[in-house]
Structures are given as C-alpha cells and as structure tokens.
C-alpha positions as CSV (number, residue, x, y, z in Angstrom):
1,M,109.3,95.6,88.7
2,S,106.1,97.1,87.1
3,I,104.5,97.8,83.6
4,L,104.7,100.5,81.3
5,L,105.4,102.9,83.9
6,D,108.2,103.2,86.8
7,E,110.5,105.7,88.7
8,N,112.6,106.2,85.7
9,T,110.2,106.5,83.5
10,R,110.6,110.3,82.0
11,V,107.5,112.2,81.2
12,I,105.9,115.0,79.8
13,V,102.7,116.5,80.0
14,Q,100.8,117.9,77.1
15,G,98.4,120.8,77.9
16,M,100.4,121.2,81.4
17,T,99.1,125.1,81.3
18,G,95.5,124.1,81.3
19,R,93.4,123.6,84.3
20,E,93.4,119.8,84.4
21,G,97.0,119.8,83.1
22,S,98.1,122.2,86.2
23,L,96.3,120.1,88.5
24,R,97.1,116.6,87.5
25,T,100.9,117.6,87.4
26,A,101.4,118.8,91.0
27,F,99.8,115.4,91.6
28,M,102.3,113.4,89.4
29,K,105.0,115.7,90.9
30,G,104.2,115.0,94.7
31,Y,103.6,111.2,93.5
32,G,107.7,111.0,92.4
33,T,106.8,110.8,88.8
34,K,110.0,112.1,86.8
35,V,108.0,114.8,85.0
36,V,110.6,116.7,83.1
37,A,108.6,119.3,81.3
38,G,105.2,120.4,79.7
39,V,104.0,121.4,76.3
40,T,101.3,123.9,75.1
41,P,101.6,125.4,71.9
42,G,102.0,129.1,72.1
43,R,102.9,129.2,75.9
44,G,106.7,128.5,75.4
45,G,108.8,130.3,78.1
46,Q,106.2,129.8,80.9
47,E,106.8,127.5,84.0
48,V,104.3,125.5,85.7
49,H,105.2,123.6,89.1
50,G,108.7,124.6,88.1
51,F,108.5,122.9,84.6
52,P,109.7,124.8,81.7
53,I,107.0,124.7,79.0
54,Y,107.9,124.4,75.7
55,D,105.5,125.2,72.3
56,T,106.3,121.8,70.8
57,V,107.3,118.0,71.9
58,K,110.5,118.2,69.5
59,E,111.4,121.4,71.2
60,A,111.0,119.7,74.9
61,I,113.3,117.1,73.7
62,K,115.7,118.8,72.7
63,N,116.3,121.1,75.5
64,E,115.5,118.6,78.1
65,G,116.6,115.0,76.6
66,M,114.6,112.1,75.5
67,V,111.0,111.5,76.9
68,D,109.5,107.9,77.5
69,A,105.9,108.7,78.1
70,T,103.3,111.5,77.6
71,V,100.2,112.3,79.1
72,T,97.5,114.4,77.5
73,F,95.1,117.2,78.7
74,I,94.0,117.9,75.6
75,P,90.9,119.2,74.3
76,G,89.0,116.3,72.4
77,P,89.3,118.1,68.6
78,G,93.0,118.0,69.2
79,L,94.2,115.1,70.6
80,K,94.9,113.5,67.2
81,N,97.3,116.1,66.4
82,A,98.9,116.0,69.8
83,V,99.0,112.5,69.9
84,Y,100.8,112.3,66.4
85,E,103.1,114.7,67.4
86,A,104.5,112.8,70.3
87,I,104.6,109.8,68.4
88,D,106.6,111.4,65.3
89,A,108.9,112.6,68.1
90,G,109.7,109.3,69.2
91,I,108.0,108.9,72.5
92,K,106.6,105.3,72.6
93,F,103.6,105.4,75.6
94,V,101.1,108.1,75.4
95,V,98.3,107.9,78.4
96,S,95.1,109.6,77.2
97,P,92.5,110.9,79.9
98,V,90.4,112.5,77.1
99,E,86.3,111.4,76.7
100,R,83.9,111.8,73.8
101,I,86.8,111.9,70.7
102,P,85.7,111.3,67.1
103,I,85.6,107.8,66.6
104,H,87.6,108.2,63.6
105,D,90.5,109.9,65.0
106,V,90.3,106.9,67.6
107,I,90.9,104.4,65.1
108,A,94.0,106.8,63.2
109,M,95.7,107.4,66.6
110,V,95.9,104.0,67.2
111,N,97.0,102.7,63.7
112,Y,99.6,105.1,63.9
113,A,100.6,104.0,67.4
114,M,100.8,100.6,66.3
115,A,102.8,101.5,63.0
116,N,105.3,103.5,65.1
117,D,105.7,100.5,67.9
118,A,104.2,102.9,70.4
119,K,101.2,102.2,73.0
120,I,98.2,104.2,74.0
121,L,96.2,103.8,77.1
122,G,92.8,105.3,76.4
123,P,91.3,107.4,75.2
124,G,89.2,108.1,77.9
125,S,91.7,106.7,80.6
126,L,91.9,108.4,84.2
127,G,95.6,106.9,83.9
128,I,98.3,104.5,85.6
129,I,100.0,104.0,88.6
130,S,102.7,101.9,90.2
131,P,102.4,102.1,93.8
132,G,105.7,104.0,95.4
133,K,107.3,104.7,91.8
134,A,105.1,106.7,89.5
135,A,101.5,108.0,88.1
136,M,100.4,109.2,85.4
137,G,96.9,110.8,84.7
138,W,94.6,111.2,87.1
139,L,94.2,107.8,88.8
140,G,94.9,108.0,92.6
141,G,93.4,111.8,92.6
142,S,96.1,113.3,95.1
143,E,98.9,112.4,96.3
144,D,97.8,111.2,100.0
145,W,94.7,109.4,98.2
146,A,97.6,107.3,96.2
147,K,99.5,106.7,99.2
148,M,96.5,105.6,101.2
149,L,94.9,103.5,98.5
150,F,97.6,102.0,96.4
151,E,100.5,99.2,98.1
152,P,103.1,98.0,96.5
153,G,102.7,94.3,95.7
154,P,102.1,91.2,93.6
155,V,98.9,92.1,92.0
156,G,98.1,93.8,88.2
157,V,94.7,95.3,88.1
158,I,93.2,96.5,85.0
159,S,89.4,98.3,85.1
160,R,87.2,99.1,82.7
161,S,85.8,101.4,85.6
162,G,87.3,104.2,86.5
163,G,86.4,104.0,90.2
164,Q,86.7,101.0,90.5
165,S,90.3,101.4,89.4
166,G,90.7,102.6,93.2
167,T,88.7,100.5,94.8
168,V,89.9,97.0,93.5
169,P,93.7,98.1,94.7
170,W,92.0,99.2,98.3
171,A,90.4,95.6,98.4
172,L,93.8,94.1,97.8
173,K,95.5,96.2,100.2
174,V,93.1,95.5,102.9
175,A,93.8,91.6,102.1
176,G,97.3,92.0,102.8
177,L,98.3,92.2,99.0
178,G,99.3,94.8,96.7
179,I,99.8,95.7,93.1
180,S,102.4,96.1,90.4
181,T,100.5,98.7,88.4
182,A,97.0,99.2,88.1
183,M,95.2,101.0,85.5
184,H,91.9,102.1,84.0
185,I,91.9,100.8,80.3
186,G,89.7,104.0,79.0
187,T,86.1,104.4,78.2
188,E,85.8,105.0,74.5
189,P,84.4,102.3,71.9
190,V,88.1,101.8,70.0
191,L,91.0,101.8,72.6
192,G,94.7,101.8,72.2
193,L,95.5,99.6,74.7
194,T,93.5,96.0,75.5
195,M,93.2,93.9,77.8
196,A,94.9,91.1,76.2
197,D,97.9,93.4,75.4
198,V,98.1,94.4,79.0
199,L,98.1,90.7,80.0
200,K,100.7,89.9,78.0
201,L,102.7,92.8,79.4
202,F,102.3,91.5,83.0
203,E,103.0,87.9,82.0
204,K,106.4,89.0,81.7
205,D,106.8,91.1,84.8
206,E,108.5,89.1,87.6
207,Q,106.7,91.3,90.4
208,T,103.1,90.4,89.0
209,K,102.3,87.0,90.2
210,A,98.3,87.4,89.7
211,V,96.1,89.8,87.6
212,A,92.3,91.0,88.3
213,I,90.3,92.4,86.1
214,F,87.2,94.6,86.7
215,G,84.9,94.0,83.4
216,E,81.7,95.3,82.2
217,I,79.1,93.9,79.6
218,G,79.4,95.4,76.1
219,G,82.4,95.3,73.6
220,T,85.0,92.4,73.7
221,L,87.7,93.0,76.0
222,E,87.1,90.6,78.0
223,E,86.8,87.6,75.4
224,E,89.7,88.9,74.0
225,A,91.3,88.7,77.5
226,A,90.3,85.2,77.6
227,E,91.6,84.5,74.0
228,A,94.9,85.3,75.8
229,V,94.7,83.0,78.5
230,A,93.5,79.8,76.0
231,S,96.3,80.4,73.6
232,G,98.9,80.4,76.5
233,E,100.1,84.1,76.3
234,F,98.9,84.8,79.7
235,T,99.4,81.8,82.4
236,K,99.4,83.4,85.8
237,P,96.3,83.5,87.9
238,L,93.5,85.6,86.7
239,V,90.6,86.7,88.5
240,V,87.6,88.7,86.6
241,F,84.3,90.3,87.9
242,I,81.7,91.4,85.1
243,A,79.7,94.1,86.1
244,G,76.1,94.6,84.4
245,A,75.2,91.1,84.0
246,W,71.4,92.3,85.0
247,A,71.4,94.2,81.9
248,P,69.1,92.9,78.9
249,E,70.9,92.3,75.3
250,G,71.0,95.6,73.7
251,M,71.0,98.0,76.8
252,R,73.9,100.5,77.1
253,F,75.4,100.3,80.3
254,S,77.5,102.9,81.8
255,H,80.6,103.6,79.1
256,A,79.6,104.3,75.4
257,S,82.1,101.1,74.6
258,S,79.6,98.7,76.6
259,I,76.9,97.9,74.0
260,V,75.9,94.4,73.9
261,E,74.9,93.0,70.2
262,K,74.0,89.9,68.6
263,G,75.5,87.8,71.3
264,R,78.7,89.6,71.6
265,G,79.8,91.2,74.9
266,T,77.3,89.7,76.9
267,A,77.9,89.0,80.6
268,Q,77.0,85.1,80.0
269,G,79.5,85.1,77.1
270,K,82.3,86.8,78.3
271,I,82.0,84.3,81.4
272,K,81.7,81.3,79.5
273,A,84.8,82.6,77.2
274,L,87.0,83.4,80.5
275,T,86.1,80.0,82.3
276,E,86.5,77.8,79.8
277,A,89.8,79.4,79.0
278,G,90.8,78.9,82.7
279,A,90.3,82.2,84.4
280,H,88.2,82.4,87.6
281,V,85.2,84.5,87.7
282,V,83.7,85.7,90.4
283,D,80.1,87.1,91.1
284,S,80.8,90.3,93.2
285,P,83.7,92.7,93.4
286,E,83.9,91.7,97.3
287,E,85.0,88.1,95.9
288,I,88.2,89.4,93.8
289,A,90.6,89.9,96.9
290,P,89.9,86.9,98.7
291,K,90.1,84.6,95.4
292,I,93.4,86.2,94.4
293,K,94.8,85.7,97.9
294,E,93.8,82.0,97.8
295,L,95.2,81.8,94.2
296,I,98.6,83.1,95.4
297,N,98.8,81.1,98.4
C-alpha cells in the first residue's frame, strides 16, 4: 500500500502546457503515474506528451472521467483560483509545487480544502512519490533518478527540506530498507497537510512500519507531530532529525516558515516535545536509517 498516491490514482496537470508543467508531466508519465489530461485556460484542443489539454477542470473530467488528484504548475497569483476550480470539480488531493504565494491566498485555499474534505500538499512542495507506483510534482527529478533513489519498502518519509526528501530515502535504501511513500511537506509559512496529518495517514497504512522525519527549526509542525504521538493517533516507530539546532532564537533559517519566536519552534523545544511523546530524535541525518532499522528489527 501507500498513502495519498498509488498506481491507480488518476491525475490531471493544471498548467501542463507551461515549461515546468510539460517537463514534469513527461517525468510523471515515464514513472508510471496515471496522468489522464492537462488543463490550461485558452489552450483547449492541444496535446502535450499525448495528453489532451482542456480549458477547465470540469471539461477534463467530463471527457476523461473522474479524477482523484491534480498537480498545479500555476504561477503564484493564479494558484488560488486553480485550486478552487479543482476542488469545486470534486478533486480531493492537490499537490502544489508553487512558492511565494500571498499568505491570505494560502489561508483561503487551506480553509476551502478543509471545508470540502480535500487535501493540499504544499504550497511549495516538491511533491510526493510512492516508489514503483506513481509520482506527482518534482520529487524524483527524472524517471532514472526516481528509480535509483526510491525503493519500495516499509518506511514513510516526511521532509521539510526539498533536498533531503531524496537523500533520506536513499539512505534508507542503502540500509536495506525502502519506503512506502515520501513527500516534501512544503515551504510556505501556512501549509495544507501538516506532519501530524500525514502521520495519521501513515498510521492506517499497512505497508508503513515506521516513519522518518527530516525537520527544521521554526514553525510548529514538529510539535504538532509530537502531539499526534502523545495522543496515540500515531503509534508506530518515529525517528526525527531537527536541522538548524545551531541557530539562535529569532534567526531565519532556510525557508520562510522557519522562524523561531517566543520559545516556539526552537530545536530544543521540538526535541523535548518529540522525546517526551515517545519519538526517537537523532543528532545527525546519518543516524536516521540505522535507527529506523534497529526499531523495525
């Protein structure tokens, strides 16, 4: 099994006719993702990589059948309308690789998704991959790299770092393990799916026996993950590394969301919350895979 995305997930690409949309569509198609169509207003009737382009999401669904998910290669100012359009058409999972979205737009999108029982991965997410099944977004980079880096197995991966979204699965593969699903959670200050949300999904997945998190200082995602563990909503082994422990309070670190304020979001606070909840916090990324292997065995 896997979470959110598998070989049967029917996907459209909003913005398929753009440069990134076209490139990533080729990657997703090559990897085996069940892409069915693209949507670009004003480009209806065209084709990209053999996929028909429609002017609207509803038109795509009318002609191609129901769609489970969409990935949005849409410029920031137009993202909110594109997400609303997808959700209004009945799509329940949106992967949004777009960064630098107006914060009020993100808040509106997240609230709209919640009100309509839909899920948004991102904004600012490199994407998601379920090895050997499907990929959405940029995660994996190319068909060959994705097949080399991501091996099917029993570990779920959640990362706040785009780069580590690939290196953690690689380390798990080298350790003789593989992954069920890996995802980059996103870089914006407000996100759709949180770490706690994803942990609850991994809890229900039979393939996933443990989860690895590559975290960072700033924000409250890791503290919320700790709350999910403490409340019993996630009971499987959880191994976490928190990057940026060296940073003084108030320093911006990496992403826009990584801001430490008033004791919230510090590495020390995250480590304390996770450890007290029962998660295993390691001191370096290199320790993630060995610790996971130890706990599973």
